[in-house]
C-alpha positions as CSV (number, residue, x, y, z in Angstrom):
1,M,-2.0,25.3,-13.7
2,Y,-1.0,22.0,-12.1
3,S,2.0,20.8,-10.1
4,L,3.0,17.3,-10.9
5,I,3.9,15.0,-8.1
6,L,6.0,12.3,-9.7
7,L,6.5,9.4,-7.4
8,N,10.0,8.0,-7.9
9,G,11.1,6.8,-4.5
10,G,10.6,3.0,-4.7
11,V,13.4,0.6,-4.5
12,G,11.9,-1.9,-6.9
13,S,12.9,-5.0,-5.0
14,R,10.7,-7.3,-7.2
15,V,12.7,-6.4,-10.2
16,A,15.8,-7.8,-8.5
17,A,18.1,-5.4,-10.2
18,D,21.2,-3.6,-9.0
19,R,19.4,-0.3,-8.8
20,P,15.8,1.0,-8.2
21,K,13.6,0.0,-11.2
22,Q,13.0,3.6,-12.3
23,F,16.7,3.9,-13.1
24,L,16.7,0.8,-15.3
25,N,16.9,1.3,-19.0
26,I,14.1,0.5,-21.5
27,N,15.4,0.7,-25.0
28,G,18.4,2.6,-23.7
29,I,16.4,5.2,-21.8
30,P,15.9,5.2,-18.0
31,I,12.3,4.4,-17.1
32,I,11.9,7.7,-15.2
33,V,12.5,9.7,-18.4
34,F,9.3,8.7,-20.1
35,S,7.1,10.3,-17.5
36,L,9.4,13.4,-17.3
37,V,9.2,13.9,-21.0
38,A,5.4,13.4,-21.1
39,A,4.9,15.9,-18.3
40,D,7.3,18.4,-20.0
41,G,5.1,18.3,-23.0
42,C,1.9,19.3,-21.2
43,D,1.5,23.0,-21.0
44,E,-0.9,23.0,-18.0
45,I,1.9,21.4,-15.8
46,N,4.1,24.2,-14.6
47,E,6.3,22.3,-12.2
48,I,7.4,18.8,-11.3
49,V,7.9,17.7,-7.7
50,I,9.8,14.5,-7.8
51,N,11.0,12.3,-5.0
52,Y,14.0,9.9,-4.9
53,P,15.2,6.9,-2.9
54,H,17.8,7.7,-0.2
55,G,21.2,8.1,-1.9
56,W,19.8,8.7,-5.4
57,L,19.4,12.5,-5.5
58,E,22.4,13.1,-7.7
59,Q,21.5,10.4,-10.2
60,T,17.9,11.8,-10.4
61,Q,19.2,15.3,-11.0
62,K,21.7,14.2,-13.7
63,I,18.8,12.5,-15.6
64,V,16.6,15.6,-15.4
65,E,19.6,17.7,-16.7
66,K,20.6,15.2,-19.4
67,Y,17.2,14.9,-21.0
68,G,16.6,18.7,-21.0
69,I,13.5,18.9,-18.9
70,K,12.3,22.5,-19.2
71,K,9.8,22.5,-16.3
72,A,10.9,23.7,-12.9
73,V,11.8,20.7,-10.8
74,K,11.8,20.3,-7.0
75,Y,13.4,17.3,-5.3
76,V,12.1,15.6,-2.1
77,E,13.6,12.5,-0.4
78,A,11.1,9.6,-0.3
79,G,9.2,8.9,2.8
80,A,8.9,5.5,4.5
81,T,5.8,4.7,2.5
82,R,4.1,5.9,-0.7
83,H,1.4,7.5,1.5
84,E,4.0,9.4,3.4
85,S,5.8,10.4,0.3
86,V,2.7,12.1,-1.2
87,A,2.1,13.9,2.0
88,L,5.7,15.3,2.0
89,M,5.5,16.2,-1.7
90,V,2.2,18.0,-1.8
91,S,3.4,20.6,0.7
92,E,6.1,21.5,-1.9
93,C,3.5,22.1,-4.7
94,S,2.9,25.8,-5.6
95,S,-0.2,25.3,-7.7
96,D,-3.8,25.0,-6.4
97,N,-4.3,21.7,-8.3
98,V,-2.0,18.7,-8.5
99,I,-1.5,15.7,-10.7
100,I,0.0,12.5,-9.2
101,H,1.9,10.1,-11.4
102,E,4.5,7.4,-10.8
103,S,7.7,6.9,-12.9
104,A,7.1,3.2,-12.9
105,R,4.3,3.8,-15.4
106,P,6.4,4.7,-18.5
107,M,3.6,4.3,-21.1
108,I,2.2,7.7,-20.2
109,T,1.9,10.5,-22.8
110,S,1.5,14.2,-22.8
111,D,-2.0,13.6,-24.3
112,D,-2.9,11.5,-21.3
113,F,-2.0,14.3,-19.0
114,Q,-3.9,16.8,-21.1
115,S,-7.1,14.6,-21.2
116,L,-7.0,14.4,-17.4
117,V,-6.6,18.2,-17.1
118,E,-9.6,18.7,-19.4
119,H,-11.9,16.3,-17.5
120,H,-14.7,18.3,-15.9
121,A,-14.2,16.8,-12.5
122,S,-11.8,18.4,-10.0
123,N,-10.8,15.1,-8.5
124,V,-10.4,12.3,-11.0
125,S,-8.4,9.2,-11.6
126,Y,-7.7,7.0,-14.6
127,M,-9.1,3.5,-13.9
128,H,-9.5,0.4,-16.0
129,E,-12.0,-2.4,-16.2
130,I,-10.9,-5.6,-14.5
131,P,-10.8,-8.5,-17.0
132,F,-10.8,-11.3,-14.5
133,T,-12.8,-12.4,-11.5
134,V,-11.7,-11.4,-8.0
135,A,-13.0,-12.7,-4.6
136,P,-12.8,-11.6,-1.0
137,V,-10.8,-14.2,1.1
138,E,-9.3,-14.8,4.5
139,P,-5.6,-15.2,3.8
140,E,-4.9,-16.8,7.1
141,T,-7.4,-19.7,6.7
142,G,-7.6,-19.9,2.9
143,K,-11.3,-19.4,3.1
144,V,-13.3,-17.7,0.3
145,T,-15.8,-15.4,2.0
146,G,-18.1,-14.1,-0.7
147,Y,-18.4,-12.5,-4.1
148,L,-17.6,-9.2,-5.7
149,E,-19.4,-7.7,-8.6
150,R,-16.7,-7.3,-11.3
151,S,-18.7,-4.6,-13.2
152,K,-18.5,-2.4,-10.1
153,L,-14.7,-2.8,-9.6
154,R,-11.9,-1.0,-11.4
155,N,-8.1,-1.3,-11.5
156,V,-6.9,2.0,-10.1
157,Q,-4.3,3.6,-12.4
158,L,-2.3,6.9,-12.5
159,P,-2.1,9.7,-13.3
160,Q,-4.8,11.2,-11.0
161,K,-5.6,14.9,-10.4
162,F,-6.9,16.6,-7.3
163,V,-7.6,19.9,-5.7
164,K,-4.5,20.5,-3.6
165,S,-6.3,21.6,-0.5
166,E,-8.6,18.6,-0.6
167,L,-5.7,16.2,-1.1
168,E,-3.9,17.8,1.9
169,S,-7.1,17.6,4.0
170,A,-7.6,13.9,3.1
171,H,-4.0,13.2,4.2
172,T,-4.5,15.0,7.5
173,M,-7.7,13.1,8.2
174,A,-6.1,9.8,7.4
175,K,-3.2,10.6,9.7
176,D,-5.6,11.4,12.5
177,K,-7.4,8.1,12.0
178,G,-4.1,6.2,11.7
179,L,-4.8,5.1,8.2
180,N,-2.3,4.5,5.4
181,F,-3.4,4.3,1.7
182,T,-1.5,2.9,-1.3
183,E,-3.0,5.5,-3.7
184,D,-4.9,8.7,-3.4
185,A,-8.2,8.4,-5.3
186,T,-9.5,5.9,-2.7
187,L,-8.0,8.0,0.0
188,L,-10.0,11.0,-0.9
189,A,-13.2,9.0,-1.5
190,S,-12.8,7.3,1.9
191,M,-12.4,10.7,3.6
192,G,-15.7,11.9,2.0
193,F,-14.5,13.9,-1.0
194,E,-16.1,13.3,-4.4
195,V,-13.8,11.5,-6.8
196,L,-14.7,10.4,-10.3
197,F,-12.9,8.0,-12.6
198,T,-12.2,8.1,-16.3
199,D,-11.4,5.1,-18.5
200,G,-7.8,4.1,-18.5
201,S,-5.9,1.7,-20.8
202,D,-4.4,-1.7,-20.4
203,N,-1.2,-0.3,-21.8
204,N,-0.9,1.9,-18.7
205,F,0.6,-0.8,-16.4
206,K,3.0,-0.4,-13.6
207,V,6.5,-1.9,-14.2
208,T,7.0,-4.2,-11.3
209,T,8.8,-7.4,-12.5
210,P,11.5,-8.3,-15.0
211,V,8.7,-9.4,-17.4
212,D,7.1,-6.0,-17.1
213,V,10.4,-4.4,-18.2
214,K,10.5,-6.5,-21.3
215,V,6.8,-5.9,-22.2
216,A,7.3,-2.1,-21.7
217,G,10.4,-2.2,-23.9
218,F,8.4,-4.0,-26.7
219,L,5.5,-1.6,-26.5
220,L,7.7,1.5,-26.4
221,S,9.7,0.4,-29.3
222,G,6.7,0.7,-31.6
223,N,6.8,-2.9,-32.6
224,D,3.6,-4.2,-34.2
225,S,2.8,-7.9,-33.7
226,N,1.0,-7.9,-37.1
227,E,4.2,-7.0,-39.0
């Protein structure tokens, strides 16, 4: 069985709304709900550990209750960074294996969680091919410093699954080294643990800007551009 760490603690400043982006509505439904419902439909997930921005506990609890989430839910106040939040939440997980997702990716489905669970690797992340060229640069000087082979790069997506003990060890090692990561697949890989990737989807994007909210609304409405 798996504990789901559902990251929900961001303030969504780039959306420029009157509330954290995960509480904005898409087609009349708060963004957070799509991930909760998808997780609730995956039998291998036995609990949800969700965090919340300071001052938003009651709102988060009301949404979980309103939409009839059946899994056991634990609430953890968000840390100062995403990295810190995961470290705080993993200690609350009761299962030996964990899945990490973020509510800002509402295109997730129960089947996506199930496919991740069924993957043969213990530590694995959805990742997607990068359809554009990227280059290493020096931001301070504006200098391009070299070349990166696009075929060997991937856009890191969520959800990801890990052995809980290895995730905890990786966070401990990073803390000892004074390192802070923005997601956990590269954290574990950098700390020496084997992590594999499985192909993701271009639909599985993170809602970050007002345009993203509109695109997610279109896709989740089931509209077909060919109609």
